[in-house]
VONUMI-774524 format. One line per 2 residues: number of its first residue (from 1); their letters; for each residue z, x, y of N, C-alpha, C. Coordinates in pm, whole numbers, m for minus. Layout:
NUM) a) Z/X/Y/Z/X/Y/Z/X/Y | ...
This chain:
1) xx) 2984/m999/m1160/3048/m948/m1072/3163/m847/m1139 | 3176/m887/m1268/3252/m826/m1351/3216/m677/m1345
3) xx) 3093/m683/m1376/3013/m521/m1367/3044/m425/m1244 | 3014/m520/m1114/3039/m446/m995/3186/m413/m973
5) xx) 3281/m495/m1035/3426/m423/m1037/3471/m298/m1081 | 3406/m311/m1205/3430/m190/m1289/3354/m65/m1219
7) xx) 3244/m79/m1156/3154/7/m1116/3222/69/m993 | 3295/m51/m932/3387/26/m790/3510/100/m834
9) xx) 3565/73/m942/3708/131/m995/3633/278/m1037 | 3550/269/m1114/3487/424/m1164/3429/498/m1040
11) xx) 3356/433/m932/3360/503/m832/3451/579/m748 | 3573/488/m729/3693/526/m665/3765/619/m752
13) xx) 3801/604/m875/3842/720/m959/3744/883/m935 | 3645/856/m980/3527/981/m903/3577/1037/m795
15) xx) 3561/956/m680/3601/1016/m545/3754/1076/m560 | 3834/1026/m632/3998/1065/m618/3970/1174/m709
17) xx) 3910/1202/m775/3895/1342/m888/3844/1421/m818 | 3754/1395/m735/3654/1508/m635/3771/1535/m551
19) xx) 3858/1461/m482/3941/1493/m367/4071/1596/m447 | 4096/1567/m554/4199/1633/m632/4156/1773/m669
21) xx) 4018/1803/m706/3950/1912/m718/3959/1980/m624 | 3931/1950/m467/3919/2018/m367/4041/2067/m353
23) xx) 4154/1979/m351/4299/2028/m297/4350/2125/m391 | 4332/2118/m535/4388/2226/m613/4307/2385/m593
25) xx) 4173/2350/m579/4085/2478/m545/4079/2542/m428 | 4064/2676/m394/4093/2781/m297/3965/2885/m283
27) xx) 3927/2873/m148/3815/2975/m145/3785/2977/31 | 3759/3096/77/3731/3109/211/3619/3046/266
29) xx) 3612/3040/408/3454/2988/456/3357/3015/379 | 3296/3137/354/3176/3196/344/3151/3184/193
31) xx) 3255/3179/91/3265/3126/m9/3245/2999/m69 | 3293/2904/41/3260/2780/52/3192/2731/54
33) xx) 3084/2770/161/2957/2778/208/2856/2797/84 | 2878/2914/6/2798/2952/m87/2800/2837/m190
35) xx) 2933/2810/m230/2951/2721/m320/2880/2608/m303 | 2907/2539/m183/2836/2428/m154/2687/2409/m176
37) xx) 2613/2531/m131/2480/2540/m166/2449/2537/m303 | 2526/2611/m390/2508/2613/m560/2500/2467/m613
39) xx) 2618/2446/m547/2642/2294/m598/2541/2186/m569 | 2475/2178/m448/2395/2095/m417/2277/2109/m468
41) xx) 2228/2225/m498/2101/2309/m566/2129/2240/m741 | 2266/2235/m796/2241/2213/m925/2231/2029/m942
43) xx) 2278/1968/m803/2270/1818/m786/2113/1765/m789 | 2037/1863/m677/1898/1885/m731/1838/1865/m856
45) xx) 1872/1959/m941/1857/1984/m1072/1881/1848/m1148 | 2011/1787/m1133/2033/1694/m1207/1975/1530/m1165
47) xx) 1946/1544/m1036/1879/1441/m961/1718/1395/m1059 | 1683/1547/m1086/1530/1540/m1098/1521/1481/m1249
49) xx) 1638/1508/m1336/1639/1438/m1471/1662/1260/m1463 | 1665/1216/m1350/1699/1047/m1354/1556/986/m1412
51) xx) 1599/910/m1507/1464/833/m1539/1440/739/m1441 | 1501/640/m1407/1473/526/m1308/1414/603/m1162
53) xx) 1266/581/m1121/1182/664/m1086/1216/618/m886 | 1265/485/m886/1304/490/m746/1449/591/m679
55) xx) 1541/580/m819/1662/634/m753/1631/783/m774 | 1573/855/m850/1549/974/m861/1462/1039/m722
57) xx) 1368/934/m668/1322/979/m546/1423/970/m458 | 1530/870/m451/1605/836/m361/1709/947/m331
59) xx) 1735/1005/m452/1851/1100/m458/1798/1240/m446 | 1675/1267/m440/1597/1354/m401/1584/1412/m266
61) xx) 1516/1300/m211/1493/1311/m56/1655/1296/m3 | 1754/1246/m30/1921/1279/29/1937/1422/7
63) xx) 1934/1460/m128/1986/1563/m127/1921/1683/m34 | 1766/1685/m15/1709/1747/60/1715/1741/201
65) xx) 1765/1639/247/1841/1617/394/1957/1684/424 | 2050/1654/320/2178/1719/335/2159/1897/341
67) xx) 2071/1936/237/2063/2055/251/1977/2116/395 | 1894/2031/429/1839/2095/560/1935/2075/673
69) xx) 2023/1965/682/2124/1981/783/2241/2091/779 | 2267/2170/680/2363/2271/659/2269/2411/634
71) xx) 2138/2372/693/2044/2530/704/2006/2577/602 | 2017/2499/461/1961/2565/312/1784/2523/288
73) xx) 1752/2621/421/1606/2560/417/1511/2563/297 | 1532/2682/237/1457/2712/96/1493/2612/3
75) xx) 1643/2597/m32/1655/2492/m142/1618/2361/m91 | 1611/2318/56/1564/2189/59/1423/2177/56
77) xx) 1346/2300/68/1195/2263/22/1157/2263/m128 | 1246/2317/m200/1243/2296/m369/1288/2152/m372
79) xx) 1406/2085/m334/1386/1936/m352/1275/1863/m322 | 1210/1910/m205/1098/1810/m162/1002/1822/m233
81) xx) 984/1922/m278/893/1972/m384/884/1865/m497 | 999/1895/m550/1024/1797/m682/1036/1646/m635
83) xx) 1049/1599/m489/1022/1465/m463/907/1408/m465 | 813/1527/m403/658/1501/m412/610/1514/m563
85) xx) 646/1605/m647/608/1600/m777/647/1457/m839 | 769/1404/m813/823/1252/m856/719/1145/m847
87) xx) 670/1151/m688/587/1048/m634/432/1078/m734 | 390/1175/m740/256/1248/m816/261/1183/m952
89) xx) 342/1213/m1007/389/1153/m1124/418/1014/m1205 | 434/940/m1075/468/802/m1106/356/700/m1147
91) xx) 433/627/m1237/318/523/m1315/334/391/m1259 | 207/300/m1316/233/173/m1196/357/92/m1286
93) xx) 421/120/m1401/486/57/m1454/651/101/m1406 | 634/214/m1344/765/300/m1293/853/204/m1171
95) xx) 819/92/m1134/876/24/m1046/896/94/m904 | 840/167/m844/812/243/m740/780/144/m639
97) xx) 700/83/m659/589/m5/m536/546/71/m439 | 405/14/m368/368/64/m277/457/82/m135
99) xx) 516/9/m83/592/20/42/670/156/34 | 751/173/m100/854/283/m100/769/396/m114
101) xx) 669/395/m214/582/509/m233/507/590/m102 | 453/462/m7/382/526/103/502/603/180
103) xx) 613/521/204/760/555/279/817/699/216 | 801/737/98/822/869/9/746/941/76
105) xx) 630/930/66/507/1069/77/578/1107/257 | 599/1007/345/612/1008/473/727/1095/488
107) xx) 808/1059/427/945/1087/464/966/1233/417 | 880/1267/298/901/1421/252/816/1489/389
109) xx) 724/1467/431/645/1503/561/756/1508/644 | 851/1425/706/901/1445/810/1045/1557/757
111) xx) 1065/1530/660/1169/1640/642/1136/1761/595 | 1002/1817/576/975/1942/542/952/1979/671
113) xx) 911/1885/785/877/1968/897/1018/2025/952 | 1116/1933/930/1236/1999/976/1262/2106/922
115) xx) 1244/2169/799/1299/2293/741/1181/2381/798 | 1112/2355/861/958/2449/878/847/2474/759
117) xx) 882/2376/672/782/2410/556/644/2302/613 | 541/2331/666/438/2283/703/334/2259/618
119) xx) 332/2327/539/249/2313/410/290/2219/332 | 417/2206/280/441/2097/235/429/1970/279
121) xx) 460/1982/414/444/1851/496/295/1795/478 | 210/1898/544/66/1844/530/m1/1817/395
123) xx) 52/1866/303/19/1825/150/54/1672/131 | 192/1651/161/261/1524/151/181/1400/233
125) xx) 106/1433/350/47/1363/428/m88/1323/370 | m139/1434/284/m273/1439/251/m250/1364/117
127) xx) m144/1328/37/m109/1281/m68/m111/1089/m24 | m38/1108/118/m22/959/155/m160/881/207
129) xx) m261/1003/263/m384/947/280/m464/883/166 | m456/970/51/m527/944/m67/m461/819/m125
131) xx) m339/806/m136/m280/674/m163/m305/539/m81 | m291/560/36/m316/459/117/m484/426/119
133) xx) m593/528/58/m709/473/72/m758/399/m94 | m672/390/m158/m677/358/m301/m621/222/m292
135) xx) m547/168/m183/m487/19/m180/m599/m78/m172 | m602/m182/m250/m688/m260/m236/m645/m421/m232
137) xx) m695/m511/m170/m802/m492/m91/m792/m426/54 | m854/m412/103/m865/m284/223/m775/m319/319
139) xx) m731/m464/379/m641/m528/463/m528/m514/424 | m507/m463/293/m347/m425/228/m301/m283/297
141) xx) m373/m226/366/m338/m107/370/m295/m88/541 | m330/m194/610/m325/m196/752/m188/m160/801
143) xx) m62/m236/726/50/m212/757/123/m71/753 | 55/1/644/101/158/654/39/232/787
145) xx) m67/227/807/m166/264/932/m58/304/1027 | 17/240/1095/91/293/1235/178/407/1183
147) xx) 277/368/1096/370/457/1048/306/618/1017 | 208/594/913/143/719/861/88/806/985
149) xx) 21/727/1077/m38/812/1207/43/846/1308 | 152/802/1311/247/840/1350/327/982/1328
151) xx) 336/1003/1212/353/1155/1142/248/1239/1152 | 136/1178/1115/9/1280/1147/19/1333/1276
153) xx) 19/1250/1389/6/1305/1528/148/1426/1511 | 237/1394/1455/355/1510/1495/302/1612/1426
155) xx) 245/1616/1318/210/1728/1195/72/1795/1269 | m31/1715/1284/m125/1774/1361/m176/1745/1461
157) xx) m105/1691/1560/m162/1606/1682/m234/1472/1706 | m285/1458/1833/m339/1344/1877/m466/1331/1776
159) xx) m545/1427/1741/m710/1406/1690/m695/1354/1536 | m603/1391/1488/m579/1347/1340/m512/1230/1317
161) xx) m421/1181/1411/m376/1055/1434/m463/917/1439 | m553/983/1591/m688/883/1635/m760/835/1491
163) xx) m796/984/1436/m861/974/1342/m862/865/1216 | m761/850/1173/m678/752/1094/m699/603/1130
165) xx) m638/614/1249/m654/444/1348/m799/427/1343 | m907/526/1387/m1047/466/1364/m1093/418/1249
167) xx) m1058/533/1154/m1101/436/1021/m1049/320/969 | m979/304/1017/m851/151/983/m915/50/1067
169) xx) m1039/77/1121/m1075/m40/1198/m1163/m161/1118 | m1234/m100/1014/m1296/m210/945/m1186/m278/842
171) xx) m1080/m206/802/m953/m268/716/m900/m379/789 | m883/m358/938/m825/m464/1015/m926/m575/1030
173) xx) m1060/m555/1039/m1164/m653/1057/m1184/m734/919 | m1113/m716/831/m1107/m775/717/m982/m874/688
175) xx) m921/m861/797/m787/m952/812/m843/m1092/821 | m838/m1213/732/m894/m1329/742/m821/m1391/867
177) xx) m694/m1408/875/m619/m1480/974/m650/m1412/1088 | m717/m1503/1210/m753/m1469/1328/m630/m1400/1426
179) xx) m511/m1460/1413/m416/m1412/1503/m386/m1275/1479 | m329/m1255/1326/m337/m1124/1268/m401/m1020/1302
181) xx) m530/m1084/1301/m644/m977/1291/m639/m911/1420 | m645/m1023/1530/m651/m965/1667/m509/m864/1736
183) xx) m417/m932/1659/m255/m846/1679/m300/m692/1642 | m379/m679/1541/m392/m533/1504/m453/m474/1559
185) xx) m612/m540/1594/m699/m477/1697/m635/m430/1841 | m560/m511/1851/m517/m471/2015/m422/m354/1979
187) xx) m338/m325/1859/m242/m225/1856/m314/m115/1863 | m433/m102/1741/m496/m20/1715/m585/35/1864
189) xx) m644/m60/1925/m714/m19/2040/m619/38/2133 | m508/5/2151/m434/86/2251/m350/175/2203
191) xx) m343/241/2085/m343/334/2042/m446/449/2068 | m558/421/2078/m690/517/2114/m653/527/2231
193) xx) m662/384/2309/m645/436/2451/m536/531/2497 | m437/495/2448/m318/600/2491/m388/748/2467
195) xx) m463/794/2367/m521/924/2346/m641/961/2422 | m645/882/2528/m778/904/2631/m914/868/2520
197) xx) m915/795/2430/m1025/780/2358/m1073/643/2361 | m1186/658/2494/m1186/501/2515/m1317/450/2474
199) xx) m1410/533/2402/m1524/483/2307/m1441/427/2187 | m1379/502/2110/m1264/468/2025/m1212/339/2013
201) xx) m1163/296/2120/m1049/211/2155/m1150/77/2181 | m1265/75/2229/m1369/m16/2237/m1417/m74/2140
203) xx) m1468/37/2038/m1555/15/1931/m1451/m73/1837 | m1312/m46/1837/m1210/m105/1798/m1174/m238/1796
205) xx) m1196/m278/1941/m1176/m433/1977/m1323/m506/1947 | m1452/m434/1919/m1559/m519/1902/m1574/m512/1733
207) xx) m1467/m501/1676/m1452/m546/1531/m1416/m715/1564 | m1346/m766/1673/m1384/m892/1679/m1491/m938/1787
209) xx) m1558/m1046/1708/m1714/m1068/1769/m1703/m1141/1878 | m1602/m1205/1950/m1617/m1245/2079/m1580/m1182/2205
211) xx) m1703/m1168/2265/m1707/m1053/2383/m1602/m1120/2497 | m1561/m1283/2502/m1484/m1332/2592/m1356/m1286/2574
213) xx) m1313/m1291/2440/m1188/m1229/2420/m1165/m1071/2437 | m1270/m983/2399/m1229/m888/2427/m1249/m845/2605
215) xx) m1302/m873/2664/m1284/m898/2824/m1126/m928/2885 | m1121/m1031/2832/m972/m1053/2850/m877/m953/2799
217) xx) m885/m918/2715/m800/m798/2646/m776/m670/2746 | m928/m644/2746/m919/m520/2857/m878/m526/2980
219) xx) m923/m654/3027/m839/m689/3151/m699/m689/3191 | m619/m759/3061/m465/m712/3027/m418/m595/3042
221) xx) m503/m522/2931/m465/m377/2943/m456/m329/3063 | m573/m323/3137/m590/m275/3264/m477/m313/3370
223) xx) m421/m435/3342/m324/m462/3439/m193/m422/3406 | m180/m397/3281/m15/m320/3206/m25/m196/3232
225) xx) m194/m142/3222/m175/15/3268/m118/40/3418 | m190/m36/3498/m142/m44/3656/4/m30/3678
227) xx) 81/m116/3598/233/m192/3601/285/m60/3528 | 260/m27/3434/322/111/3408/314/227/3471
229) xx) 195/262/3536/190/387/3626/273/357/3777 | 307/234/3809/361/183/3915/525/220/3843
231) xx) 533/156/3781/727/186/3715/766/313/3699 | 635/406/3632/666/529/3603/655/611/3748
233) xx) 614/587/3816/587/669/3975/725/606/4032 | 760/484/4035/899/457/4113/988/518/4052
235) xx) 1019/524/3928/1138/621/3854/1127/749/3837 | 995/796/3879/973/921/3877/986/1020/3745
237) xx) 970/923/3631/979/965/3496/915/894/3392 | 784/940/3381/673/870/3310/725/895/3166
239) xx) 791/979/3096/852/981/2970/966/907/2921 | 1028/882/3016/1155/795/2998/1109/625/3002
241) xx) 1025/613/3106/963/461/3100/870/463/2958 | 803/557/2935/728/545/2807/816/501/2699
243) xx) 922/554/2657/1023/527/2572/1053/402/2565 | 1100/328/2684/1145/198/2683/1001/113/2668
245) xx) 867/132/2750/763/56/2725/751/22/2543 | 718/128/2498/698/148/2355/804/80/2260
247) xx) 915/105/2307/1070/20/2233/1040/m140/2231 | 995/m180/2368/978/m336/2383/834/m394/2342
249) xx) 776/m308/2334/632/m340/2261/669/m346/2109 | 711/m281/2052/778/m297/1928/849/m445/1904
251) xx) 894/m502/2011/962/m620/1968/890/m696/2042 | 740/m706/2095/695/m816/2134/628/m899/2042
253) xx) 544/m1008/2075/464/m1102/1999/344/m1021/1933 | 303/m906/1976/182/m840/1937/283/m764/1783
255) xx) 394/m748/1754/448/m674/1660/593/m713/1627 | 566/m850/1564/688/m925/1514/774/m867/1415
257) xx) 880/m899/1464/1044/m842/1377/968/m847/1212 | 986/m761/1136/967/m773/992/1033/m867/905
259) xx) 1181/m866/994/1304/m942/931/1239/m1099/943 | 1180/m1143/1059/1167/m1281/1116/1028/m1302/1055
261) xx) 928/m1206/999/837/m1274/910/868/m1283/771 | 949/m1215/735/998/m1242/564/1064/m1392/595
263) xx) 1115/m1415/708/1200/m1537/693/1127/m1640/699 | 1000/m1628/732/893/m1753/744/829/m1740/603
265) xx) 886/m1813/514/840/m1778/383/730/m1908/328 | 703/m1984/418/598/m2077/396/455/m1983/452
267) xx) 468/m1907/557/364/m1848/631/309/m1727/540 | 156/m1734/559/74/m1631/477/167/m1470/546
269) xx) 118/m1395/455/156/m1251/461/114/m1205/606 | 165/m1151/701/120/m1091/815/94/m927/835
271) xx) m51/m911/833/m73/m770/817/m59/m716/954 | 8/m787/1061/25/m706/1174/177/m677/1172
273) xx) 262/m713/1080/368/m634/1070/389/m524/997 | 395/m377/1090/382/m274/1013/522/m266/932
275) xx) 510/m162/825/603/m137/718/676/17/786 | 779/19/823/845/137/869/857/240/749
277) xx) 778/334/773/798/431/666/863/572/728 | 983/544/796/1074/608/867/1172/683/738
279) xx) 1213/778/720/1331/838/605/1444/785/630 | 1471/771/799/1637/682/784/1624/554/740
281) xx) 1515/467/780/1543/352/725/1496/302/590 | 1449/387/515/1393/377/399/1500/453/264
283) xx) 1566/558/322/1607/627/229/1748/709/252 | 1798/714/380/1921/819/411/2031/729/363
285) xx) 2125/810/308/2253/777/261/2235/667/114 | 2153/609/71/2115/558/m52/2096/623/m137
287) xx) 2207/706/m175/2188/787/m287/2282/715/m399 | 2313/605/m388/2415/542/m500/2272/432/m541
289) xx) 2335/356/m658/2272/257/m716/2213/123/m613 | 2092/69/m557/2068/22/m469/2071/m125/m483
291) xx) 2073/m153/m616/2062/m307/m630/2261/m365/m620 | 2246/m493/m560/2391/m518/m489/2426/m662/m548
293) xx) 2542/m681/m578/2583/m792/m624/2530/m921/m572 | 2520/m1019/m587/2424/m1158/m520/2564/m1194/m451
295) xx) 2510/m1233/m358/2616/m1320/m262/2630/m1450/m286 | 2733/m1527/m282/2774/m1644/m310/2729/m1723/m179
């Protein structure tokens, strides 16, 4: 606790010092914007020298986020390229971990798209795909498929997203737990059906050997599609209904909340629980030390 009290005092003094400097220094709006841009660029340089890899990556992404929000797109691309280098150069003992590494690649793509650097975004997605295919055993790849396929869809369209989902079928089939396996297959098949890939969706379900189960699932999906169409027609807004539909599905029994799954400490790991790869969920604002004092 003493360490955290001292850290809090130091942070407070630092903030007070910055405030005093701002009060004493004077500059016009244009000069202030230029100074802000230069200072953020310097911050990015210093962040690149951080030895701790997770903290270096987190700061690089957050600085790039600030730069993108302020229209400093060229500098944001440089910061994101440095973050990609951090990920590519990370060693197994650097403490990064697969979830954060995968989230890092997808976050680089998300932020690069924001500043119009599609080449960097595409490169980060390729890095993510390479890293994903190296994860062993294969069923451990499943939780990352949904988030990465969503980014591929934003970047390259439905075909690229569907290609990854189809590739993930055998990975899902390797899940031992029958409930988890079937949940994943239904989610993946539903994604393919949404893209009008009926052959791919059926092939996905056929990774489960029980034709009676497959028939029941397809019947339920048919009913759900009819209800969905009826509600969309009634509201005259398919897009608005889709948003609600997918949000509710994400919280359904097919996609159990990650927090609830983690609390079930005696339950085997659930591969039906996706890992959130979104920048906002994993990195935004976390540019200060991430370890927190233990709660009593």
